C-alpha positions, 0 to 999 in steps of 0.5 A, spaced: 945 231 118 950 237 118 957 236 118 956 228 115 959 230 108 964 234 107 965 240 102 967 236 095 973 240 092 969 237 085 963 241 086 965 248 090 963 254 087 968 260 088 961 265 089 955 263 093 950 260 089 942 258 090 942 251 090 935 250 092 928 253 091 921 253 095 915 258 094 909 259 096 905 265 092 899 268 090 899 263 085 899 257 090 904 252 094 909 250 090 915 253 086 912 250 079 906 253 081 910 259 081 914 258 075 907 256 071 904 262 073 908 267 071 909 263 064 902 263 063 902 272 063 896 272 068 896 275 074 896 271 081 890 276 082 884 275 084 878 280 086 878 279 094 871 281 098 872 285 103 878 289 101 875 295 099 872 301 102 865 298 104 865 291 107 861 288 100 866 291 096 872 287 092 879 289 090 884 285 086 889 282 091 895 277 090 893 272 097 896 266 098 891 261 099 890 256 104 894 250 105 901 248 108 902 242 113 896 244 120 900 241 125 906 246 124 902 252 125 895 255 126 896 261 121 897 261 114 904 265 115 907 260 119 905 254 114 907 258 108 915 259 111 915 252 114 914 249 106 917 254 102 923 252 107 922 244 107 921 245 099 928 249 098 931 244 103 929 238 099 930 242 093 937 243 093 938 235 096 936 233 090 941 237 087 946 235 090 947 239 096 949 237 103 949 241 109 956 244 112 958 243 119 955 250 120 948 251 117 945 259 119 939 261 117 936 268 116 929 270 115 927 276 111 920 280 114 916 286 115 911 286 119 910 278 121 903 275 122 899 281 121 893 277 120 894 273 127 896 279 131 890 282 128 886 276 131 889 276 138 887 282 139 880 283 136 878 276 137 882 273 143 883 280 146 890 279 147 889 272 151 892 266 149 894 259 151 902 260 152 904 255 146 899 259 141 902 266 144 909 264 142 906 262 135 906 270 134 914 272 135 918 272 129 924 268 133 918 262 133 919 260 125 926 261 126 926 256 131 921 251 128 926 251 123 933 249 127 930 244 130 926 240 125 933 240 121 938 241 127 942 246 124 945 250 130 949 256 125 947 263 126 939 265 126 936 272 125 931 276 123 932 281 117 928 287 116 929 293 110 921 294 108 921 292 101 928 291 100 928 286 106 929 279 101 934 282 097 938 285 104 937 278 106 941 275 101 946 279 101 947 278 109 947 271 108 954 272 102 956 277 108 956 270 113 959 265 108 965 270 105 967 271 113 966 264 115 960 266 120 956 260 116 958 254 111 951 255 108 945 259 110 938 258 109 934 264 107 927 265 108 923 271 105 915 271 107 910 277 108 902 275 109 900 282 110 896 284 103 890 284 108 884 289 107 887 294 112 894 295 109 891 295 103 887 301 104 894 304 107 898 304 101 892 306 096 892 312 101 899 314 100 898 313 092 902 306 091 898 301 091 891 300 087 886 295 088 880 297 083 883 294 076 886 288 074 895 289 075 896 287 068 892 294 066 894 298 072 900 296 074 904 298 068 912 299 070 916 302 064 909 303 060 904 309 059 899 310 064 902 305 069 897 307 077 901 303 081 902 296 085 897 290 086 899 287 093 901 280 093 903 275 099 909 269 099 914 266 102 920 264 098 926 260 101 933 259 098 939 254 100 945 258 099 952 255 098 959 254 095 957 246 095 952 243 090 953 239 084 947 243 081 947 250 083 940 254 079 945 261 079 951 264 082 950 270 086 956 274 084 955 280 089 951 286 092 950 293 095 946 296 099 945 304 101 940 308 104 937 314 101 936 318 109 931 322 105 924 321 107 920 315 110 916 314 103 919 318 097 925 317 093 930 322 093 929 325 087 936 326 086 937 319 086 945 319 088 944 313 093 941 308 088 947 309 083 952 308 089 947 302 091 949 299 084 956 301 083 958 298 090 953 292 087 958 292 080 964 293 084 964 287 090 961 283 083 967 284 079 962 287 073 962 292 069 955 296 067 957 294 059 957 286 061 949 287 065 945 283 060 938 283 064 935 288 069 930 284 074 927 291 076 924 293 083 918 295 077 912 297 082 909 302 077 909 307 081 911 314 078 917 315 082 920 308 082 919 308 075 923 315 074 928 312 079 929 306 074 929 308 068 935 314 070 939 309 072 938 304 066 940 311 061 945 314 066 949 307 069 948 302 064 946 306 057 939 303 056 944 296 054 940 291 059 933 287 057 929 289 062 923 286 066 918 285 072 914 281 075 910 285 079 904 285 074 904 278 075 906 276 082 903 282 085 908 286 090 909 282 095 913 287 100 918 284 104 918 277 100 918 282 093 925 280 091 924 273 094 919 271 089 923 275 083 930 272 085 926 266 085 923 267 078 931 269 075 935 263 078 929 259 075 929 262 068 936 261 068 936 253 069 930 253 064 932 257 059 927 263 059 926 270 062 919 269 065 918 277 064 911 280 063 907 282 057 907 289 055 900 293 055 901 300 053 907 303 049 913 302 053 920 303 054 925 300 048 929 295 052 922 292 056 921 285 055 914 282 053 913 276 056 916 270 056 923 270 053 929 266 051 934 266 056 941 268 053 945 268 060 950 273 062 949 277 068 942 280 072 942 285 077 936 285 081 935 292 084 930 293 090 927 300 093 924 299 100 920 305 103 924 309 108 930 309 103 932 302 103 936 301 096 939 294 094 942 291 089 944 283 087 948 281 082 947 274 079 950 270 073 950 263 070 952 257 075 959 254 072 
């Protein structure tokens, strides 16, 4: 229970650390399933029926398979949110974490329980029992988790488009730095890879469903057409007190382009400002960054922006990788999947990069590569100009 184990000076870290990880992705349920899926070099996406322009057509989508605790929720969304949190808390406990007096919870979301809301209107015609209706509300998963574990700290949802998971992690750091919470559970969930959502992202010229993601989604490579949609729920236990942390969160920065609801500002000024703010917060110089964990959607405007940032701010020194060809673009949970992969990579000595399939940026990693330590920056770019960067370093 919270407050039963005071912070031990022996295991106190100067920076916020990732103490535990839980994951539900297109590869399946569990952190290890994600890790082995990434190391396989194979995409989590499969051909899903009913996702094309006709009901009999198929599209490549990285969908979370059914599973989880049916007592928790009648929807995949609710079950995935809860199971990723349970796994992360159990993992952190096994690594020597004990909850402090005040444990907060942040939930990064964008659209919430899309499939359940659709059924609420199209199947139930807006009428349900009160308890089933309450499960639709974004406040409910937070409440259920706080009740199960007896946490009484601050709790809220965070939404910043496809940058939401990064923003939630940066917000958690602000809470710890200010003393608002002793520990923070940070959950990022997006289960919105439905046929209608895919249709609109394809129309926007961002998503691709008619080809294998490893062929269609080629960040920093020639011939890339866009991203494959994915789903995930990823949870982190964030603390300064744990015996065996995965990685330290050294700093972070956030800006907004204030330019367009979809397009990236072609001048990239606010992306650069975001990166500089993150590095300053972490007290890290650009030349000290070893790995660039890219947003890497495979869209032209994202590729141009990130190549510009790599060249002009980082001097094309960091090694680059993107996980979206493998796990898919999990929207609001995308950075959660990618930070989890980076943290596991530090712990296990491997960078789980996607394989190169076409002429590429000279610093792009080709498949799983030994992790040499050092600093990683994780950039996320969300529609509406939401820019965020997280700075990670080896746990000490």
